[in-house]
C-alpha positions as a LaTeX table, in Angstrom:
\begin{tabular}{lrrr}
\hline
Residue & $x$ (\AA) & $y$ (\AA) & $z$ (\AA) \\
\hline
Met1 & 152.62 & 113.69 & 60.00 \\
Arg2 & 155.83 & 115.51 & 60.54 \\
Gly3 & 156.63 & 118.70 & 62.38 \\
Leu4 & 153.78 & 121.23 & 62.04 \\
Gly5 & 152.31 & 119.48 & 58.97 \\
Leu6 & 148.56 & 119.08 & 58.09 \\
Cys7 & 147.70 & 116.63 & 61.03 \\
Arg8 & 149.52 & 118.50 & 63.55 \\
Leu9 & 147.82 & 121.71 & 62.57 \\
Leu10 & 144.32 & 119.99 & 62.74 \\
Leu11 & 145.01 & 118.45 & 66.06 \\
Asp12 & 146.27 & 121.83 & 67.52 \\
Ser13 & 143.13 & 123.53 & 66.23 \\
Gly14 & 140.68 & 120.83 & 67.38 \\
Val15 & 137.79 & 120.78 & 69.70 \\
Asp16 & 139.22 & 123.10 & 72.25 \\
Ala17 & 139.95 & 125.87 & 69.75 \\
Pro18 & 137.58 & 128.84 & 68.95 \\
Pro19 & 134.96 & 127.74 & 66.44 \\
Ser20 & 136.40 & 130.10 & 63.77 \\
Ser21 & 139.67 & 128.31 & 63.75 \\
Arg22 & 138.30 & 124.76 & 63.44 \\
Leu23 & 138.90 & 123.87 & 59.97 \\
Pro24 & 137.77 & 121.30 & 59.14 \\
Ile25 & 135.13 & 120.48 & 61.80 \\
Val26 & 135.89 & 117.81 & 64.47 \\
Gln27 & 133.14 & 115.32 & 64.42 \\
Ala28 & 134.10 & 113.23 & 67.38 \\
Glu29 & 137.11 & 112.23 & 69.69 \\
Lys30 & 137.29 & 108.60 & 70.45 \\
Ile31 & 139.32 & 106.13 & 72.58 \\
Gly32 & 140.63 & 102.62 & 71.52 \\
Ser33 & 141.90 & 100.09 & 74.16 \\
Ser34 & 145.22 & 98.36 & 73.79 \\
Arg35 & 145.37 & 95.17 & 71.76 \\
Arg36 & 141.83 & 95.79 & 70.30 \\
Arg37 & 140.73 & 96.44 & 66.76 \\
Ile38 & 139.54 & 99.89 & 66.11 \\
Phe39 & 138.27 & 99.14 & 62.71 \\
Arg40 & 137.81 & 96.02 & 60.65 \\
Ser41 & 138.73 & 95.61 & 56.94 \\
Arg42 & 136.08 & 97.10 & 54.62 \\
Glu43 & 134.33 & 98.75 & 57.71 \\
Glu44 & 132.72 & 102.09 & 57.22 \\
Val45 & 134.41 & 105.02 & 58.68 \\
Asp46 & 132.28 & 108.22 & 59.48 \\
Gly47 & 135.11 & 110.78 & 58.94 \\
Val48 & 138.80 & 110.91 & 58.66 \\
Pro49 & 140.55 & 109.62 & 61.76 \\
Ile50 & 143.72 & 111.25 & 62.97 \\
Ile51 & 145.75 & 109.80 & 65.83 \\
Cys52 & 146.19 & 112.13 & 68.90 \\
Asp53 & 147.89 & 109.72 & 71.30 \\
Gly54 & 149.12 & 106.02 & 71.11 \\
Trp55 & 150.32 & 103.64 & 68.38 \\
Ile56 & 148.23 & 101.73 & 65.82 \\
Ala57 & 148.86 & 98.86 & 63.38 \\
Val58 & 147.41 & 98.52 & 59.95 \\
Ala59 & 147.34 & 94.76 & 59.31 \\
Ala60 & 146.16 & 92.12 & 56.88 \\
Tyr61 & 145.10 & 88.61 & 57.85 \\
Leu62 & 145.32 & 85.47 & 55.81 \\
Pro63 & 142.68 & 82.86 & 55.92 \\
Asn64 & 144.86 & 80.74 & 58.30 \\
Gly65 & 144.81 & 83.48 & 60.71 \\
Arg66 & 148.42 & 84.75 & 60.15 \\
Arg67 & 148.92 & 88.39 & 60.26 \\
Gln68 & 151.15 & 90.88 & 58.35 \\
Ile69 & 151.62 & 94.35 & 59.86 \\
Leu70 & 151.58 & 96.68 & 56.78 \\
Ser71 & 152.23 & 100.05 & 58.58 \\
Leu72 & 152.51 & 101.51 & 62.00 \\
Gly73 & 150.71 & 104.74 & 62.94 \\
Leu74 & 152.02 & 107.18 & 65.42 \\
Pro75 & 150.61 & 110.41 & 67.09 \\
Gly76 & 149.83 & 112.86 & 64.54 \\
Asp77 & 149.35 & 110.47 & 61.65 \\
Leu78 & 146.34 & 109.83 & 59.49 \\
Leu79 & 144.92 & 106.47 & 60.63 \\
Ser80 & 144.73 & 105.69 & 56.91 \\
Val81 & 145.39 & 107.95 & 53.79 \\
Gly82 & 142.54 & 106.28 & 52.08 \\
Thr83 & 139.79 & 107.49 & 54.63 \\
Leu84 & 140.35 & 110.99 & 53.01 \\
Phe85 & 138.79 & 109.77 & 49.77 \\
Glu86 & 136.47 & 106.88 & 50.71 \\
Ser87 & 134.42 & 105.85 & 53.57 \\
Arg88 & 135.96 & 102.36 & 54.19 \\
Val89 & 139.15 & 101.23 & 55.58 \\
Asn90 & 141.05 & 98.65 & 53.38 \\
His91 & 142.57 & 96.62 & 56.22 \\
Asp92 & 142.09 & 95.97 & 59.93 \\
Val93 & 143.24 & 98.65 & 62.32 \\
Glu94 & 144.44 & 97.73 & 65.66 \\
Ala95 & 145.48 & 99.62 & 68.75 \\
Leu96 & 148.88 & 98.49 & 69.96 \\
Thr97 & 148.62 & 100.75 & 72.98 \\
Pro98 & 145.72 & 102.81 & 74.27 \\
Val99 & 144.75 & 105.13 & 71.52 \\
Arg100 & 142.92 & 108.35 & 71.29 \\
Tyr101 & 141.90 & 109.78 & 67.90 \\
Arg102 & 139.70 & 112.46 & 66.37 \\
Leu103 & 137.30 & 112.04 & 63.42 \\
Phe104 & 137.44 & 115.06 & 61.01 \\
Asp105 & 134.77 & 115.96 & 58.55 \\
Arg106 & 135.97 & 114.48 & 55.20 \\
Val107 & 134.52 & 117.07 & 52.89 \\
Gly108 & 135.88 & 119.87 & 55.12 \\
Leu109 & 139.30 & 118.29 & 55.15 \\
Arg110 & 139.50 & 118.03 & 51.42 \\
Glu111 & 138.41 & 121.54 & 51.01 \\
Asn112 & 141.07 & 122.66 & 53.38 \\
Leu113 & 143.67 & 120.98 & 51.20 \\
Leu114 & 142.38 & 122.52 & 47.98 \\
Thr115 & 142.32 & 126.07 & 49.57 \\
Ser116 & 145.54 & 125.86 & 51.53 \\
Pro117 & 148.72 & 125.55 & 49.48 \\
Lys118 & 150.72 & 124.91 & 52.63 \\
Ala119 & 148.42 & 122.23 & 53.91 \\
Leu120 & 148.38 & 120.55 & 50.47 \\
Ser121 & 152.24 & 120.68 & 50.21 \\
Ser122 & 152.46 & 119.15 & 53.65 \\
Phe123 & 150.04 & 116.42 & 52.76 \\
Val124 & 151.76 & 115.48 & 49.56 \\
Thr125 & 155.14 & 115.51 & 51.28 \\
Asp126 & 153.79 & 113.15 & 54.01 \\
Cys127 & 152.19 & 110.81 & 51.49 \\
Ala128 & 155.55 & 110.56 & 49.62 \\
Glu129 & 157.28 & 109.73 & 52.83 \\
Glu130 & 154.68 & 107.06 & 53.45 \\
Val131 & 155.22 & 105.54 & 50.03 \\
His132 & 159.02 & 105.52 & 50.75 \\
Arg133 & 158.45 & 103.57 & 53.92 \\
Leu134 & 156.31 & 101.05 & 52.14 \\
Asn135 & 158.96 & 100.53 & 49.54 \\
Glu136 & 161.54 & 100.05 & 52.15 \\
Arg137 & 159.25 & 97.48 & 53.73 \\
Val138 & 159.00 & 95.54 & 50.50 \\
Leu139 & 162.81 & 95.58 & 50.22 \\
Asp140 & 163.10 & 94.33 & 53.73 \\
Leu141 & 160.91 & 91.43 & 52.98 \\
Gly142 & 162.36 & 90.68 & 49.70 \\
Arg143 & 166.02 & 91.17 & 49.95 \\
Arg144 & 167.23 & 92.11 & 53.48 \\
Gln145 & 168.40 & 89.73 & 56.25 \\
Ala146 & 166.63 & 89.53 & 59.62 \\
Asp147 & 169.15 & 91.86 & 61.47 \\
Gln148 & 168.89 & 94.49 & 58.66 \\
Arg149 & 165.12 & 94.45 & 58.81 \\
Ile150 & 164.89 & 95.05 & 62.58 \\
Ala151 & 167.71 & 97.66 & 62.38 \\
Arg152 & 165.92 & 99.63 & 59.83 \\
Leu153 & 162.60 & 99.33 & 61.70 \\
Ile154 & 164.26 & 100.77 & 64.72 \\
Leu155 & 165.87 & 103.65 & 62.90 \\
Glu156 & 162.69 & 104.51 & 61.07 \\
Leu157 & 160.69 & 104.79 & 64.34 \\
Met158 & 163.46 & 106.83 & 65.85 \\
Glu159 & 163.39 & 109.33 & 63.04 \\
Arg160 & 159.70 & 109.54 & 62.82 \\
Leu161 & 159.26 & 110.19 & 66.46 \\
Thr162 & 162.08 & 112.63 & 66.47 \\
Ser163 & 160.57 & 114.48 & 63.63 \\
Lys164 & 157.43 & 114.98 & 65.61 \\
Arg165 & 159.52 & 116.30 & 68.57 \\
Ala166 & 157.71 & 113.74 & 70.76 \\
Thr167 & 160.87 & 112.36 & 72.39 \\
Pro168 & 164.67 & 112.83 & 72.78 \\
Ala169 & 166.58 & 111.94 & 69.62 \\
Gln170 & 168.08 & 108.55 & 70.75 \\
Thr171 & 165.61 & 107.35 & 73.39 \\
Phe172 & 161.88 & 106.89 & 72.53 \\
Asn173 & 158.80 & 104.92 & 73.69 \\
Phe174 & 158.88 & 101.43 & 72.31 \\
Pro175 & 155.67 & 99.47 & 73.07 \\
Leu176 & 156.14 & 96.80 & 70.39 \\
Arg177 & 156.06 & 93.25 & 71.56 \\
Gln178 & 158.44 & 90.81 & 69.79 \\
Ser179 & 155.50 & 89.08 & 68.15 \\
Gln180 & 154.44 & 92.40 & 66.75 \\
Ile181 & 158.00 & 93.22 & 65.43 \\
Ala182 & 157.88 & 89.78 & 63.88 \\
Asp183 & 154.57 & 90.61 & 62.16 \\
Val184 & 156.10 & 93.89 & 60.73 \\
Thr185 & 159.34 & 92.29 & 59.58 \\
Gly186 & 158.04 & 88.87 & 58.42 \\
Leu187 & 160.23 & 86.91 & 60.90 \\
Thr188 & 159.43 & 84.68 & 63.83 \\
Ala189 & 159.15 & 86.06 & 67.36 \\
Ala190 & 162.01 & 83.60 & 68.40 \\
Tyr191 & 164.21 & 85.04 & 65.75 \\
Val192 & 163.39 & 88.54 & 66.75 \\
Asn193 & 164.22 & 87.80 & 70.29 \\
His194 & 167.71 & 86.40 & 69.03 \\
Val195 & 168.42 & 89.49 & 66.99 \\
Leu196 & 167.43 & 92.00 & 69.71 \\
Lys197 & 169.63 & 90.04 & 72.28 \\
Ser198 & 172.49 & 90.28 & 69.73 \\
Phe199 & 171.93 & 94.12 & 69.46 \\
Arg200 & 172.05 & 94.63 & 73.25 \\
Thr201 & 175.06 & 92.45 & 73.63 \\
Arg202 & 176.93 & 94.52 & 71.01 \\
Gly203 & 176.02 & 97.68 & 72.54 \\
Leu204 & 173.81 & 98.94 & 69.80 \\
Ile205 & 170.45 & 99.45 & 71.67 \\
Lys206 & 169.31 & 99.38 & 75.29 \\
Phe207 & 165.86 & 98.61 & 76.56 \\
Glu208 & 164.51 & 100.17 & 79.84 \\
Lys209 & 160.96 & 99.42 & 80.86 \\
Arg210 & 158.90 & 100.50 & 77.68 \\
Ser211 & 161.46 & 102.65 & 76.31 \\
Leu212 & 164.33 & 101.99 & 73.73 \\
Thr213 & 167.61 & 103.84 & 73.52 \\
Val214 & 169.67 & 103.69 & 70.23 \\
Leu215 & 173.22 & 103.68 & 71.50 \\
Asp216 & 174.95 & 103.47 & 68.00 \\
Ala217 & 172.87 & 104.64 & 65.22 \\
Thr218 & 175.77 & 104.81 & 62.88 \\
Lys219 & 176.42 & 101.01 & 63.26 \\
Leu220 & 172.75 & 100.20 & 62.64 \\
Arg221 & 172.63 & 102.35 & 59.47 \\
Trp222 & 175.93 & 100.62 & 58.36 \\
Met223 & 174.15 & 97.17 & 58.86 \\
Val224 & 171.06 & 98.21 & 56.87 \\
Asp225 & 173.20 & 99.51 & 53.96 \\
Gln226 & 175.27 & 96.28 & 53.70 \\
\hline
\end{tabular}
């Protein structure tokens, strides 16, 4: 969630806050190991999970074992909007990095939304942004070329992380492997490698350890819009 939105407010007033300011109640804080499933599809979830640290992927698996990553979760995001209304997750949830998340009381969180216009407005805005990202992903898979898909993913992550004030505007933590980028964009890992090499050669991006710097966001946006 963005800025000082609902999730950020809840995380800031969590287990270390005075009891009177803990609305809704934090039920538990848990850790997930990198490259492990946190929840399996249709698994019961005792509360509403919100990510404190780390990256997660919501993924669907085909019977042949092939995977499509449907969305990426970043610090401050709801693990799944659906868990606010039902006790099951609809798809597998995997930790892409070490993850720390908190489980909030489902009833208490819904009451918070109903009694706080600011929290409700923030939640609705964040849901609208999530729908927009999903629509863009559909457009990626249906009509955009490989370089456009990857360029848009990079810009999306940069903008989401910048909006949370988690990193400098152009440089951000980028733990995604090429196989994971492939599973987001519907490409092969080999083709992802080819496109990223092209971006580096053209001076559009730079990788350094586990971080990515966008050197020319204007050209990446121009590429997406073609």
